[in-house]
C-alpha positions in Angstrom: 0.0 0.0 0.1 2.8 2.3 0.9 4.6 1.5 -2.4 1.5 2.4 -4.3 1.1 5.7 -2.5 4.8 6.5 -3.2 4.4 5.7 -6.9 1.3 7.9 -7.1 3.1 10.7 -5.4 6.0 10.3 -7.9 3.6 10.5 -10.9 2.0 13.6 -9.5 5.2 15.3 -8.9 6.4 14.6 -12.4 3.2 15.7 -13.9 3.5 18.9 -11.8 6.8 19.6 -13.3 5.8 18.6 -16.9 2.7 20.6 -17.2 4.1 24.1 -16.5 7.0 23.3 -18.8 4.5 22.2 -21.6 2.4 25.3 -20.9 5.5 27.5 -21.2 6.6 25.9 -24.5 3.2 26.3 -25.9 3.0 30.0 -24.9 6.4 30.7 -26.4 5.4 29.2 -29.6 2.1 31.2 -29.6 4.0 34.4 -28.9 6.6 33.7 -31.6 3.9 33.0 -34.0 2.3 36.4 -33.2 5.7 38.1 -33.6 5.9 36.5 -37.2 2.6 38.0 -38.0 3.6 41.4 -36.8 6.9 41.3 -38.8 4.9 40.2 -41.9 2.9 43.3 -41.6 6.0 45.5 -42.0 7.8 43.2 -44.6 6.2 44.8 -47.7 7.3 48.3 -46.5 10.8 46.9 -45.7 11.2 45.3 -49.1 10.1 48.4 -50.9 12.5 50.5 -48.9 15.6 48.1 -49.6 14.6 48.2 -53.3 14.7 52.1 -53.2 17.9 52.0 -51.3 19.7 49.8 -53.8 18.3 52.0 -56.7 19.8 55.1 -55.1 23.2 53.4 -54.4 23.5 52.1 -58.0 22.8 55.6 -59.3 25.4 57.1 -57.0 27.9 54.5 -58.5 26.9 55.4 -62.0 27.5 59.1 -61.3 30.9 58.4 -59.8 32.0 56.4 -62.9 30.6 58.9 -65.3 32.3 61.7 -63.5 35.6 59.7 -63.6 35.2 59.0 -67.4 34.6 62.8 -67.9 37.7 63.7 -66.1 39.8 61.2 -68.1 38.2 62.4 -71.5 38.8 66.1 -70.5 42.6 65.3 -70.0 42.9 63.3 -73.2 41.1 66.3 -75.1 43.6 68.8 -73.8 46.5 66.6 -74.8 45.1 66.0 -78.2 44.5 69.8 -78.7 48.1 70.5 -77.8 49.4 67.9 -80.3 47.1 69.4 -83.0 48.3 72.8 -82.3 52.0 71.9 -82.4 51.4 70.2 -85.7 49.6 73.2 -87.2 52.4 75.4 -86.1 54.9 73.3 -87.8 53.0 73.2 -91.1 52.3 76.9 -91.3 55.5 78.3 -89.9 58.2 75.9 -91.2 57.2 72.8 -93.2 54.9 74.6 -95.8 57.9 76.1 -97.7 60.1 73.1 -97.2 57.3 70.8 -98.6 56.7 73.2 -101.6 60.4 73.1 -102.4 60.5 69.3 -102.1 57.7 69.0 -104.5 59.0 71.3 -107.3 62.4 70.0 -107.0 61.5 66.8 -108.8 63.7 66.1 -111.8 61.0 64.0 -113.7 57.3 63.6 -113.8 57.6 60.2 -112.2 59.6 61.6 -109.2 57.0 64.4 -109.1 54.2 61.8 -108.7 56.1 59.9 -106.1 56.8 63.0 -104.1 53.0 64.1 -104.4 52.0 60.6 -103.2 54.4 60.9 -100.2 52.9 64.4 -99.4 49.3 62.9 -99.4 50.4 60.4 -96.8 51.7 63.2 -94.7 48.3 65.0 -95.0 46.7 61.8 -93.8 48.9 61.8 -90.9 47.9 65.5 -90.2 44.3 64.5 -90.4 44.6 61.9 -87.5 45.0 64.5 -84.7 42.2 66.3 -86.0 39.9 63.3 -86.0 41.1 62.6 -82.5 40.0 65.8 -81.3 36.6 65.5 -82.8 36.2 62.0 -81.4 37.0 63.1 -78.0 34.7 66.1 -78.2 31.8 63.9 -79.3 32.6 61.4 -76.4 32.7 64.3 -73.9 29.3 65.6 -75.1 27.8 62.1 -74.7 29.3 61.7 -71.2 28.0 65.1 -70.2 24.6 64.2 -71.4 24.7 60.9 -69.4 25.7 62.8 -66.3 22.7 65.0 -66.5 20.4 62.0 -66.9 22.1 60.3 -63.9 21.6 63.5 -61.9 17.9 63.5 -62.7 17.7 59.8 -61.9 19.3 60.4 -58.5 16.9 63.2 -57.7 14.0 60.8 -58.4 15.5 58.0 -56.4 16.3 60.2 -53.5 12.6 61.3 -53.4 11.6 57.7 -53.6 13.9 56.5 -50.9 12.7 59.3 -48.5 9.1 58.2 -49.2 9.8 54.5 -48.6 11.8 55.3 -45.6 8.8 57.2 -44.1 6.4 54.5 -45.1 8.6 51.9 -43.3 8.9 54.0 -40.1 5.1 54.5 -40.1 4.5 50.8 -40.3 7.1 50.1 -37.6 5.4 52.7 -35.3 2.0 51.3 -35.9 3.1 47.9 -34.6 5.4 49.1 -31.9 3.1 49.0 -29.0 1.8 45.6 -29.7 5.3 44.3 -30.7 6.7 45.4 -27.3 3.9 43.8 -25.5 4.3 40.3 -27.3 8.0 40.6 -26.9 7.7 41.3 -23.2 5.5 38.2 -22.6 8.0 36.1 -24.7 10.8 37.3 -22.5 8.9 36.8 -19.3 7.9 33.2 -20.5 11.6 32.4 -21.3 12.6 33.8 -17.9 10.0 31.7 -16.0 8.1 34.7 -15.0 10.4 37.6 -14.1 13.5 39.0 -15.9 16.8 39.1 -13.9 17.8 42.6 -12.8 19.5 44.8 -15.4 18.4 42.5 -18.2 15.9 43.6 -20.9 15.6 40.4 -23.0 16.2 36.7 -22.7 18.1 34.4 -25.0 16.6 32.6 -27.8 17.0 28.9 -28.9 20.7 29.3 -29.7 21.5 30.9 -26.3 21.9 34.5 -27.7 19.7 37.5 -27.3 18.1 39.2 -30.4 20.0 42.5 -30.5 17.0 44.9 -31.1 14.1 45.5 -28.6 11.0 46.8 -30.5 9.4 46.5 -33.9 11.9 45.8 -36.6 12.4 44.4 -40.1 15.3 42.6 -41.6 16.2 40.2 -44.5 19.2 38.1 -45.6 21.4 40.7 -47.3 24.7 38.8 -46.7 27.1 39.3 -49.6 24.9 41.9 -51.3 26.8 44.2 -53.6 27.8 47.6 -52.2 29.3 50.6 -54.0 28.7 49.0 -57.4 30.5 45.7 -56.4 33.6 47.3 -54.9 32.6 45.7 -51.5 30.2 43.2 -50.2 27.7 43.4 -47.3 29.2 41.5 -44.4 26.3 41.8 -41.9 22.5 42.1 -41.5 20.7 45.5 -41.4 17.8 45.4 -38.8 15.4 48.4 -39.6 13.7 49.9 -36.6 12.7 53.2 -35.2 15.3 55.7 -34.1 16.1 55.3 -30.5 14.9 51.7 -30.2 17.1 50.0 -27.5 20.0 47.7 -28.6 21.0 44.9 -26.3 24.1 42.7 -25.9 23.5 39.3 -27.6 25.7 37.7 -25.0 27.7 38.6 -21.8 31.2 40.1 -22.4 32.9 43.4 -22.6 32.1 46.4 -24.9 34.2 49.2 -26.3 32.8 52.0 -28.4 34.0 54.3 -31.3 32.7 57.1 -33.4 33.6 58.0 -37.0 34.0 56.3 -40.4 31.2 54.3 -42.3 29.8 52.9 -39.1 29.3 56.2 -37.3 28.6 55.5 -33.7 29.7 51.8 -33.2 30.2 49.2 -30.5 32.4 46.1 -30.5 31.1 43.4 -28.0 33.8 40.8 -27.1 31.6 38.0 -26.0 32.4 35.6 -23.1 32.0 32.8 -25.6 35.1 34.1 -27.6 33.0 35.6 -30.5 33.0 39.2 -31.6 29.9 41.2 -32.3 29.9 44.5 -34.3 27.0 47.1 -33.8 27.0 50.1 -36.2 25.0 53.3 -37.0 23.9 53.7 -33.5 22.1 56.9 -32.5 23.5 56.9 -29.0 25.5 54.6 -26.5 24.1 53.5 -23.2 27.2 51.6 -22.3 30.6 52.7 -23.8 33.0 50.3 -22.2 33.2 47.6 -19.6 31.4 44.4 -18.8 27.7 43.7 -19.9 25.3 41.0 -19.3 23.4 39.2 -22.1 20.1 41.2 -22.8 21.5 44.4 -21.2 20.8 47.5 -23.1 24.0 49.1 -24.6 22.7 51.6 -27.2 19.9 52.8 -29.4 19.2 52.3 -33.0 20.2 55.4 -35.4 21.5 56.3 -38.7 25.0 57.7 -38.1 28.0 57.2 -40.5 27.2 56.4 -44.1 23.6 55.6 -43.1 22.9 59.2 -42.7 19.7 60.2 -44.6 18.5 56.6 -44.8 16.2 54.6 -42.5 17.5 54.2 -39.0 18.8 50.6 -38.6 21.4 48.5 -36.7 24.1 47.0 -38.9 25.0 43.8 -37.1 28.0 41.6 -37.7 29.2 38.3 -36.1 32.8 37.1 -35.9 33.0 33.6 -34.4 36.1 33.1 -32.2 37.4 36.5 -33.4 37.8 35.4 -37.0 36.2 36.6 -40.2 32.5 37.6 -40.4 29.8 35.0 -41.0 26.2 35.6 -42.1 24.3 36.6 -39.1 20.8 35.9 -40.6 20.3 32.2 -39.5 21.6 33.1 -36.0 19.3 36.0 -35.7 16.4 33.6 -36.7 17.2 31.5 -33.8 17.5 34.4 -31.4 13.9 35.5 -32.0 
């Protein structure tokens, strides 16, 4: 009888442990599904913004290339004009009389014809610098015409980018309150009811914390062309509203810097040996020292070469301090 009671008690204790765990797993799955719905609502605006961003960047690249060609053609034209002027001076100041004497000094008709043919070949040589100048002038006119067209295209693309940036920010703002509510509930479920002191978010399935708190949009842009192919994108751009908190994905130490392409940046040296790079921050909350996983360290902005665009966090991952890897699949597991 006593053994039966002990067995029943054991079953009840196991059930008591399993049921809350199952309920927590179910609630986490439900909350993650709701997050996906909220993200899908901003995805269209996000894709349109990225399309406008790339259109403007490619226009900037074309402008730079056209300006470079114009400068090169202008130098070639100046050099060609100098050669033509020197040749003209030689003909009219010195060679004209010499060539005339050369022609009339023939002792026979056959020699006269031979000398006349030679002079015609000299005339062809004189025509080459003239043709070169004409060709370079035509090329320069065509390149300047293309420059004007590229400038008009840039104006249109700049206006389109601003419109799409505003549209994306509006969609993010519209979902911000519910996004934060769902995210808070998800963090509470993962923490078992209450977040530790000083921690704003809890780790996802891979043991790392998603770096942005608030409504956001991102896509897999790893390896995407930048600056017309001169460089490749080595991170993930997470679009969010300006001032949205940014957190440490893992515990470790941080250092900050300002300037260059990244603007206001943070390097997080994780306790797991990995390095994490945060760029375009609007502000720092922690500039140096030790931080906990999920602790707020800065806010989303558009500093550096992101100025004028939609605020976002450029996020990079460097396993064991080595070269960067694609953050996208890791971010998906952090959510």
